[in-house]
N, CA, C and O atoms as a DFTB+ gen file, in Angstrom:
572 C
 N C O
     1  1       0.851      -1.221       0.013
     2  2      -0.020       0.013      -0.012
     3  2       0.892       1.261      -0.010
     4  3       1.776       1.407       0.834
     5  1       0.655       2.095      -0.926
     6  2       1.562       3.297      -1.031
     7  2       0.989       4.557      -0.347
     8  3       1.713       5.539      -0.185
     9  1      -0.281       4.546       0.051
    10  2      -0.867       5.691       0.715
    11  2      -0.728       5.645       2.212
    12  3      -0.356       4.619       2.782
    13  1      -1.025       6.754       2.848
    14  2      -1.041       6.785       4.294
    15  2      -2.379       7.368       4.769
    16  3      -3.117       7.956       3.978
    17  1      -2.687       7.203       6.055
    18  2      -3.927       7.686       6.602
    19  2      -3.709       8.298       7.966
    20  3      -3.075       7.669       8.813
    21  1      -4.198       9.479       8.216
    22  2      -4.105      10.109       9.485
    23  2      -5.541      10.530       9.860
    24  3      -5.952      11.645       9.538
    25  1      -6.304       9.656      10.532
    26  2      -7.737       9.901      10.810
    27  2      -8.043       9.485      12.255
    28  3      -7.651       8.408      12.704
    29  1      -8.763      10.377      12.977
    30  2      -9.116      10.178      14.352
    31  2     -10.621      10.304      14.506
    32  3     -11.201      11.223      13.929
    33  1     -11.275       9.442      15.242
    34  2     -12.677       9.592      15.562
    35  2     -12.865       9.430      17.023
    36  3     -12.501       8.401      17.592
    37  1     -13.437      10.444      17.661
    38  2     -13.526      10.451      19.104
    39  2     -14.961      10.793      19.492
    40  3     -15.608      11.611      18.838
    41  1     -15.461      10.158      20.567
    42  2     -16.730      10.597      21.252
    43  2     -16.414      10.862      22.680
    44  3     -15.964       9.959      23.386
    45  1     -16.622      12.018      23.123
    46  2     -16.302      12.356      24.521
    47  2     -17.047      13.567      25.037
    48  3     -17.958      14.104      24.408
    49  1     -16.592      13.981      26.260
    50  2     -17.195      15.174      26.879
    51  2     -16.205      16.334      26.957
    52  3     -15.014      16.158      27.214
    53  1     -16.761      17.548      26.718
    54  2     -15.940      18.722      26.857
    55  2     -15.418      18.900      28.257
    56  3     -16.205      18.859      29.203
    57  1     -14.103      19.098      28.440
    58  2     -13.626      19.282      29.745
    59  2     -13.596      20.795      30.223
    60  3     -13.350      21.096      31.391
    61  1     -13.862      21.710      29.245
    62  2     -13.867      23.115      29.551
    63  2     -14.613      23.843      28.380
    64  3     -14.962      23.209      27.384
    65  1     -14.840      25.118      28.511
    66  2     -15.464      25.904      27.533
    67  2     -14.534      26.033      26.318
    68  3     -13.322      25.883      26.476
    69  1     -15.064      26.311      25.091
    70  2     -14.291      26.543      23.926
    71  2     -13.547      27.911      24.058
    72  3     -14.176      28.939      24.308
    73  1     -12.238      27.900      23.888
    74  2     -11.494      29.086      24.024
    75  2     -11.203      29.581      22.567
    76  3     -10.653      28.833      21.759
    77  1     -11.557      30.769      22.270
    78  2     -11.400      31.356      20.947
    79  2     -10.184      32.250      20.787
    80  3      -9.839      32.979      21.718
    81  1      -9.531      32.219      19.649
    82  2      -8.474      33.145      19.322
    83  2      -8.773      33.726      17.957
    84  3      -8.981      32.953      17.022
    85  1      -8.807      34.998      17.786
    86  2      -9.100      35.627      16.541
    87  2      -7.838      36.266      15.867
    88  3      -6.984      36.828      16.553
    89  1      -7.750      36.171      14.589
    90  2      -6.566      36.727      13.858
    91  2      -7.024      37.846      12.962
    92  3      -8.213      38.004      12.682
    93  1      -6.004      38.661      12.493
    94  2      -6.291      39.637      11.527
    95  2      -6.774      38.990      10.283
    96  3      -6.286      37.921       9.917
    97  1      -7.770      39.626       9.574
    98  2      -8.309      39.031       8.439
    99  2      -9.586      38.214       8.632
   100  3     -10.184      37.722       7.675
   101  1      -9.994      38.083       9.937
   102  2     -11.184      37.388      10.226
   103  2     -11.147      35.917      10.590
   104  3     -12.150      35.343      11.014
   105  1      -9.979      35.311      10.421
   106  2      -9.904      33.847      10.765
   107  2      -9.871      33.728      12.274
   108  3      -9.517      34.658      12.998
   109  1     -10.269      32.500      12.730
   110  2     -10.308      32.244      14.156
   111  2     -10.030      30.754      14.386
   112  3     -10.216      29.913      13.506
   113  1      -9.564      30.464      15.643
   114  2      -9.332      29.102      16.069
   115  2     -10.017      28.942      17.392
   116  3      -9.953      29.802      18.270
   117  1     -10.697      27.775      17.510
   118  2     -11.306      27.338      18.819
   119  2     -10.567      26.190      19.378
   120  3     -10.224      25.284      18.619
   121  1     -10.277      26.144      20.704
   122  2      -9.604      25.072      21.301
   123  2     -10.380      24.605      22.542
   124  3     -10.911      25.434      23.281
   125  1     -10.449      23.314      22.772
   126  2     -11.076      22.780      23.945
   127  2     -10.550      21.400      24.206
   128  3     -10.175      20.677      23.283
   129  1     -10.521      21.019      25.521
   130  2     -10.111      19.554      25.876
   131  2     -11.337      18.714      25.792
   132  3     -12.455      19.124      26.106
   133  1     -11.061      17.460      25.329
   134  2     -12.139      16.466      25.225
   135  2     -11.731      15.228      25.989
   136  3     -10.636      14.713      25.762
   137  1     -12.562      14.728      26.886
   138  2     -12.285      13.531      27.653
   139  2     -12.956      12.300      27.083
   140  3     -14.149      12.324      26.781
   141  1     -12.219      11.252      26.938
   142  2     -12.745       9.944      26.502
   143  2     -12.416       8.977      27.688
   144  3     -11.386       9.078      28.355
   145  1     -13.338       8.073      27.883
   146  2     -13.172       7.141      29.098
   147  2     -13.138       5.695      28.582
   148  3     -13.808       5.339      27.612
   149  1     -12.342       4.891      29.261
   150  2     -12.313       3.462      29.076
   151  2     -12.661       2.828      30.416
   152  3     -12.014       3.115      31.423
   153  1     -13.675       1.971      30.437
   154  2     -14.080       1.392      31.688
   155  2     -13.988      -0.124      31.537
   156  3     -14.390      -0.680      30.515
   157  1     -13.474      -0.764      32.526
   158  2     -13.363      -2.254      32.543
   159  2     -13.434      -2.734      34.005
   160  3     -13.304      -1.952      34.947
   161  1     -13.648      -4.057      34.150
   162  2     -13.669      -4.647      35.425
   163  2     -12.281      -5.332      35.692
   164  3     -11.853      -6.175      34.903
   165  1     -11.612      -4.976      36.768
   166  2     -10.400      -5.539      37.099
   167  2     -10.526      -7.048      37.419
   168  3     -11.403      -7.409      38.204
   169  1      -9.722      -7.912      36.871
   170  2      -9.864      -9.320      37.183
   171  2      -9.282      -9.633      38.583
   172  3      -9.681     -10.620      39.201
   173  1      -8.344      -8.804      39.087
   174  2      -7.785      -9.047      40.422
   175  2      -8.717      -8.657      41.490
   176  3      -8.925      -9.411      42.440
   177  1      -9.310      -7.464      41.370
   178  2     -10.153      -6.924      42.462
   179  2     -11.640      -7.020      42.189
   180  3     -12.438      -6.829      43.107
   181  1     -12.067      -7.329      40.878
   182  2     -13.447      -7.383      40.528
   183  2     -14.151      -6.050      40.659
   184  3     -15.374      -6.006      40.791
   185  1     -13.389      -4.948      40.624
   186  2     -13.960      -3.604      40.750
   187  2     -13.941      -2.952      39.357
   188  3     -13.108      -3.269      38.507
   189  1     -14.880      -2.043      39.165
   190  2     -14.917      -1.233      37.917
   191  2     -13.786      -0.170      37.936
   192  3     -13.660       0.562      38.918
   193  1     -13.012      -0.082      36.930
   194  2     -11.927       0.827      36.729
   195  2     -12.157       1.672      35.536
   196  3     -12.423       1.156      34.450
   197  1     -12.055       3.054      35.712
   198  2     -12.231       3.945      34.565
   199  2     -10.966       4.728      34.385
   200  3     -10.448       5.356      35.308
   201  1     -10.503       4.676      33.216
   202  2      -9.287       5.516      32.772
   203  2      -9.802       6.608      31.815
   204  3     -10.582       6.339      30.901
   205  1      -9.347       7.831      32.053
   206  2      -9.719       8.930      31.271
   207  2      -8.576       9.394      30.433
   208  3      -7.478       9.563      30.964
   209  1      -8.761       9.615      29.136
   210  2      -7.718      10.155      28.241
   211  2      -8.197      11.557      27.804
   212  3      -9.367      11.753      27.474
   213  1      -7.291      12.494      27.813
   214  2      -7.621      13.874      27.440
   215  2      -7.008      14.137      26.086
   216  3      -5.885      13.715      25.809
   217  1      -7.768      14.853      25.220
   218  2      -7.398      15.208      23.838
   219  2      -7.547      16.662      23.685
   220  3      -8.534      17.243      24.137
   221  1      -6.569      17.291      23.041
   222  2      -6.623      18.748      22.741
   223  2      -7.216      18.903      21.361
   224  3      -6.603      18.492      20.375
   225  1      -8.423      19.500      21.269
   226  2      -9.156      19.635      20.037
   227  2      -8.971      21.046      19.476
   228  3      -9.075      22.026      20.214
   229  1      -8.702      21.149      18.189
   230  2      -8.547      22.453      17.526
   231  2      -9.502      22.498      16.347
   232  3      -9.426      21.640      15.468
   233  1     -10.394      23.472      16.303
   234  2     -11.344      23.685      15.224
   235  2     -11.196      25.085      14.746
   236  3     -10.907      25.984      15.535
   237  1     -11.384      25.298      13.485
   238  2     -11.075      26.592      12.796
   239  2     -12.305      27.281      12.204
   240  3     -13.276      26.640      11.802
   241  1     -12.225      28.588      12.166
   242  2     -13.069      29.497      11.474
   243  2     -14.635      29.240      11.846
   244  3     -14.987      29.205      13.026
   245  1     -15.506      29.070      10.833
   246  2     -16.900      28.949      11.107
   247  2     -17.244      27.839      12.082
   248  3     -18.082      27.987      12.971
   249  1     -16.537      26.680      11.869
   250  2     -16.767      25.545      12.792
   251  2     -16.419      25.919      14.240
   252  3     -17.105      25.471      15.159
   253  1     -15.383      26.720      14.469
   254  2     -14.969      27.163      15.780
   255  2     -16.068      28.067      16.375
   256  3     -16.387      27.953      17.558
   257  1     -16.642      28.956      15.564
   258  2     -17.686      29.832      16.041
   259  2     -18.917      29.089      16.423
   260  3     -19.546      29.451      17.417
   261  1     -19.331      28.014      15.664
   262  2     -20.427      27.211      15.984
   263  2     -20.179      26.435      17.306
   264  3     -21.074      26.345      18.146
   265  1     -18.993      25.893      17.475
   266  2     -18.662      25.213      18.698
   267  2     -18.690      26.162      19.907
   268  3     -19.205      25.793      20.962
   269  1     -18.146      27.372      19.768
   270  2     -18.205      28.330      20.886
   271  2     -19.688      28.661      21.186
   272  3     -20.027      28.806      22.361
   273  1     -20.532      28.779      20.247
   274  2     -21.883      29.179      20.480
   275  2     -22.724      28.045      21.169
   276  3     -23.517      28.312      22.071
   277  1     -22.526      26.814      20.724
   278  2     -23.428      25.742      21.156
   279  2     -22.825      24.753      22.160
   280  3     -23.576      24.057      22.843
   281  1     -21.491      24.670      22.271
   282  2     -20.949      23.670      23.159
   283  2     -20.598      24.319      24.521
   284  3     -20.204      25.482      24.616
   285  1     -20.762      23.516      25.522
   286  2     -20.391      23.941      26.931
   287  2     -19.664      22.748      27.601
   288  3     -19.739      21.602      27.159
   289  1     -18.992      23.084      28.644
   290  2     -18.337      22.136      29.478
   291  2     -19.326      20.965      29.868
   292  3     -20.444      21.205      30.323
   293  1     -18.873      19.744      29.675
   294  2     -19.706      18.574      29.929
   295  2     -20.457      18.016      28.805
   296  3     -20.848      16.850      28.859
   297  1     -20.705      18.808      27.721
   298  2     -21.448      18.349      26.561
   299  2     -20.711      17.182      25.865
   300  3     -19.482      17.115      25.834
   301  1     -21.549      16.249      25.296
   302  2     -20.925      15.141      24.571
   303  2     -20.937      15.542      23.129
   304  3     -21.874      16.157      22.621
   305  1     -19.789      15.145      22.450
   306  2     -19.615      15.578      21.002
   307  2     -18.854      14.475      20.322
   308  3     -18.015      13.814      20.934
   309  1     -19.149      14.273      19.041
   310  2     -18.367      13.423      18.173
   311  2     -17.435      14.277      17.371
   312  3     -17.857      15.256      16.757
   313  1     -16.095      13.902      17.366
   314  2     -15.147      14.671      16.717
   315  2     -14.387      13.750      15.688
   316  3     -14.035      12.609      15.983
   317  1     -14.169      14.308      14.503
   318  2     -13.475      13.537      13.473
   319  2     -12.314      14.501      13.063
   320  3     -12.517      15.714      13.020
   321  1     -11.176      13.994      12.784
   322  2     -10.037      14.883      12.405
   323  2      -8.806      14.091      12.159
   324  3      -8.814      12.906      11.827
   325  1      -7.696      14.852      12.350
   326  2      -6.379      14.218      12.162
   327  2      -5.431      14.657      13.300
   328  3      -5.600      15.720      13.899
   329  1      -4.454      13.821      13.566
   330  2      -3.446      14.143      14.594
   331  2      -2.421      15.046      14.044
   332  3      -1.950      14.865      12.921
   333  1      -2.041      16.082      14.864
   334  2      -1.017      17.076      14.457
   335  2      -0.139      17.305      15.718
   336  3      -0.654      17.620      16.791
   337  1       1.129      17.147      15.570
   338  2       2.066      17.397      16.635
   339  2       2.787      18.719      16.349
   340  3       3.326      18.901      15.258
   341  1       2.801      19.619      17.295
   342  2       3.524      20.920      17.177
   343  2       4.742      20.869      18.044
   344  3       4.746      20.241      19.103
   345  1       5.816      21.558      17.575
   346  2       7.034      21.692      18.342
   347  2       7.380      23.090      18.506
   348  3       7.268      23.839      17.535
   349  1       7.792      23.532      19.633
   350  2       8.185      24.895      19.892
   351  2       9.217      24.973      21.072
   352  3       9.399      24.044      21.860
   353  1       9.848      26.132      21.111
   354  2      10.848      26.342      22.230
   355  2      10.280      27.305      23.237
   356  3       9.906      28.420      22.873
   357  1      10.202      26.912      24.496
   358  2       9.677      27.758      25.546
   359  2      10.665      28.896      25.904
   360  3      11.771      29.001      25.373
   361  1      10.197      29.713      26.818
   362  2      10.991      30.895      27.299
   363  2      12.306      30.492      27.948
   364  3      13.200      31.330      28.057
   365  1      12.461      29.261      28.380
   366  2      13.668      28.777      29.040
   367  2      14.571      28.036      28.043
   368  3      15.600      27.472      28.416
   369  1      14.154      28.052      26.744
   370  2      14.998      27.394      25.725
   371  2      14.767      25.963      25.609
   372  3      15.527      25.299      24.905
   373  1      13.729      25.379      26.268
   374  2      13.515      23.902      26.261
   375  2      12.480      23.681      25.140
   376  3      11.477      24.387      25.033
   377  1      12.776      22.661      24.312
   378  2      11.861      22.210      23.211
   379  2      10.673      21.518      23.832
   380  3      10.812      20.625      24.668
   381  1       9.476      21.958      23.396
   382  2       8.260      21.380      23.872
   383  2       7.407      20.825      22.683
   384  3       7.513      21.299      21.552
   385  1       6.589      19.837      22.979
   386  2       5.747      19.230      21.946
   387  2       4.305      19.224      22.512
   388  3       4.063      19.119      23.715
   389  1       3.399      19.341      21.574
   390  2       1.962      19.270      21.810
   391  2       1.285      18.506      20.764
   392  3       1.457      18.810      19.583
   393  1       0.497      17.498      21.124
   394  2      -0.291      16.751      20.174
   395  2      -1.741      17.178      20.214
   396  3      -2.353      17.176      21.282
   397  1      -2.298      17.539      19.087
   398  2      -3.648      18.085      18.955
   399  2      -4.444      17.243      17.949
   400  3      -3.873      16.540      17.115
   401  1      -5.746      17.329      18.047
   402  2      -6.639      16.799      17.049
   403  2      -7.154      17.968      16.230
   404  3      -7.867      18.820      16.760
   405  1      -6.809      18.031      14.942
   406  2      -7.291      19.049      14.066
   407  2      -8.639      18.641      13.554
   408  3      -8.736      17.761      12.699
   409  1      -9.681      19.257      14.056
   410  2     -11.080      18.801      13.789
   411  2     -11.482      19.135      12.379
   412  3     -11.305      20.268      11.931
   413  1     -12.018      18.172      11.680
   414  2     -12.582      18.380      10.298
   415  2     -14.085      18.159      10.255
   416  3     -14.756      18.590       9.317
   417  1     -14.617      17.480      11.278
   418  2     -16.051      17.095      11.341
   419  2     -16.468      16.990      12.750
   420  3     -15.703      16.471      13.563
   421  1     -17.666      17.461      13.118
   422  2     -18.160      17.262      14.506
   423  2     -19.672      17.126      14.440
   424  3     -20.346      17.590      13.520
   425  1     -20.153      16.463      15.472
   426  2     -21.652      16.332      15.630
   427  2     -21.902      16.428      17.093
   428  3     -21.297      15.717      17.896
   429  1     -22.821      17.334      17.449
   430  2     -23.224      17.469      18.830
   431  2     -24.104      16.254      19.193
   432  3     -24.995      15.861      18.441
   433  1     -23.818      15.682      20.369
   434  2     -24.510      14.450      20.869
   435  2     -25.313      14.700      22.102
   436  3     -26.096      13.826      22.472
   437  1     -25.193      15.806      22.768
   438  2     -25.960      16.131      23.925
   439  2     -27.365      16.480      23.383
   440  3     -27.486      17.310      22.482
   441  1     -28.422      15.851      23.928
   442  2     -29.795      15.976      23.424
   443  2     -30.392      17.321      23.918
   444  3     -29.887      17.999      24.813
   445  1     -31.498      17.626      23.252
   446  2     -32.134      18.885      23.597
   447  2     -32.752      18.789      25.044
   448  3     -32.889      19.791      25.747
   449  1     -33.101      17.577      25.429
   450  2     -33.644      17.410      26.835
   451  2     -32.529      17.679      27.834
   452  3     -32.746      18.255      28.900
   453  1     -31.332      17.248      27.460
   454  2     -30.240      17.413      28.372
   455  2     -29.753      18.868      28.423
   456  3     -29.215      19.328      29.430
   457  1     -29.958      19.570      27.314
   458  2     -29.498      20.959      27.211
   459  2     -30.549      21.730      26.326
   460  3     -30.567      21.577      25.105
   461  1     -31.368      22.509      26.943
   462  2     -32.369      23.239      26.233
   463  2     -31.863      24.289      25.274
   464  3     -30.943      25.048      25.579
   465  1     -32.495      24.319      24.079
   466  2     -32.014      25.289      23.072
   467  2     -30.950      25.050      22.163
   468  3     -30.685      25.856      21.271
   469  1     -30.258      23.880      22.352
   470  2     -29.151      23.582      21.408
   471  2     -29.685      22.763      20.317
   472  3     -30.360      21.761      20.553
   473  1     -29.392      23.173      19.075
   474  2     -29.856      22.382      17.925
   475  2     -28.995      21.148      17.729
   476  3     -27.783      21.190      17.936
   477  1     -29.627      20.041      17.327
   478  2     -28.872      18.830      16.986
   479  2     -28.455      19.101      15.534
   480  3     -29.280      19.361      14.658
   481  1     -27.117      19.025      15.321
   482  2     -26.613      19.365      13.973
   483  2     -25.328      18.590      13.736
   484  3     -24.546      18.303      14.642
   485  1     -25.159      18.265      12.438
   486  2     -23.878      17.696      11.943
   487  2     -23.142      18.820      11.286
   488  3     -23.754      19.682      10.656
   489  1     -21.796      18.831      11.424
   490  2     -21.016      19.838      10.798
   491  2     -19.800      19.265      10.151
   492  3     -19.020      18.557      10.786
   493  1     -19.630      19.568       8.873
   494  2     -18.491      19.073       8.081
   495  2     -17.627      20.259       7.661
   496  3     -18.112      21.178       7.000
   497  1     -16.410      20.243       8.023
   498  2     -15.559      21.374       7.762
   499  2     -14.441      20.844       6.755
   500  3     -13.579      20.036       7.100
   501  1     -14.546      21.380       5.479
   502  2     -13.497      20.970       4.566
   503  2     -12.186      21.637       4.876
   504  3     -12.142      22.828       5.181
   505  1     -11.097      20.861       4.800
   506  2      -9.809      21.410       5.210
   507  2      -9.308      22.557       4.329
   508  3      -8.568      23.416       4.809
   509  1      -9.695      22.588       3.061
   510  2      -9.184      23.600       2.163
   511  2      -9.921      24.909       2.263
   512  3      -9.282      25.960       2.225
   513  1     -11.204      24.903       2.386
   514  2     -12.038      26.112       2.382
   515  2     -12.517      26.464       3.785
   516  3     -12.889      27.609       4.040
   517  1     -12.512      25.494       4.698
   518  2     -12.997      25.675       6.040
   519  2     -14.514      26.059       6.043
   520  3     -14.977      26.719       6.973
   521  1     -15.252      25.655       5.031
   522  2     -16.687      25.875       5.009
   523  2     -17.377      24.953       5.959
   524  3     -16.859      23.886       6.288
   525  1     -18.589      25.365       6.424
   526  2     -19.333      24.464       7.374
   527  2     -20.730      24.229       6.786
   528  3     -21.450      25.170       6.452
   529  1     -21.090      22.943       6.672
   530  2     -22.465      22.683       6.216
   531  2     -23.218      22.210       7.478
   532  3     -22.681      21.415       8.249
   533  1     -24.433      22.686       7.689
   534  2     -25.205      22.372       8.814
   535  2     -26.436      21.581       8.342
   536  3     -27.140      22.022       7.434
   537  1     -26.688      20.467       8.926
   538  2     -27.825      19.632       8.601
   539  2     -28.677      19.506       9.838
   540  3     -28.285      18.812      10.776
   541  1     -29.836      20.155       9.879
   542  2     -30.702      20.070      11.077
   543  2     -31.411      18.707      11.114
   544  3     -31.779      18.179      10.065
   545  1     -31.601      18.144      12.289
   546  2     -32.286      16.883      12.494
   547  2     -33.728      17.182      12.786
   548  3     -34.008      18.227      13.374
   549  1     -34.681      16.320      12.408
   550  2     -36.083      16.448      12.758
   551  2     -36.350      16.045      14.198
   552  3     -35.789      15.066      14.688
   553  1     -37.198      16.792      14.869
   554  2     -37.612      16.436      16.206
   555  2     -38.616      15.320      16.281
   556  3     -38.801      14.688      17.321
   557  1     -39.286      15.081      15.116
   558  2     -40.401      14.093      15.083
   559  2     -39.888      12.673      14.914
   560  3     -40.689      11.740      14.854
   561  1     -38.574      12.480      14.834
   562  2     -38.086      11.110      14.760
   563  2     -38.312      10.316      15.946
   564  3     -38.142      10.830      17.052
   565  1     -38.708       9.015      15.815
   566  2     -39.064       8.224      17.004
   567  2     -37.845       7.723      17.772
   568  3     -38.034       7.065      18.795
   569  1     -36.625       7.983      17.358
   570  2     -35.418       7.527      18.073
   571  2     -34.572       8.668      18.482
   572  3     -33.521       8.471      19.091
């Protein structure tokens, strides 16, 4: 196989509010931590064990504005994107690394009953144009 793939799919809860950063020219970036959990029963103690993994999510432009408007700490969301590692030198001259998920698609999973006034929507962000398409879901669906 000659091709490669860098794709991440996560379902988790926001660990904090979306933090926005605006640039000259109107572009913006939203960042938030996302928690995913793994739960299992320990064979030794027969107790339930939960491990939490934290992911740094980065979403851009219109998608970031939508996330800032509708997502809050604790909300469940589906995130699709790619892994990106950044390298920089801090003020002490030490090289630092940060691994982020560059979000290309997201779906709000917190229901209207759980959070009043939030529309259920799917959002697809194309990496080249950063356009966002919103598809509203019907409330009349039986599931």
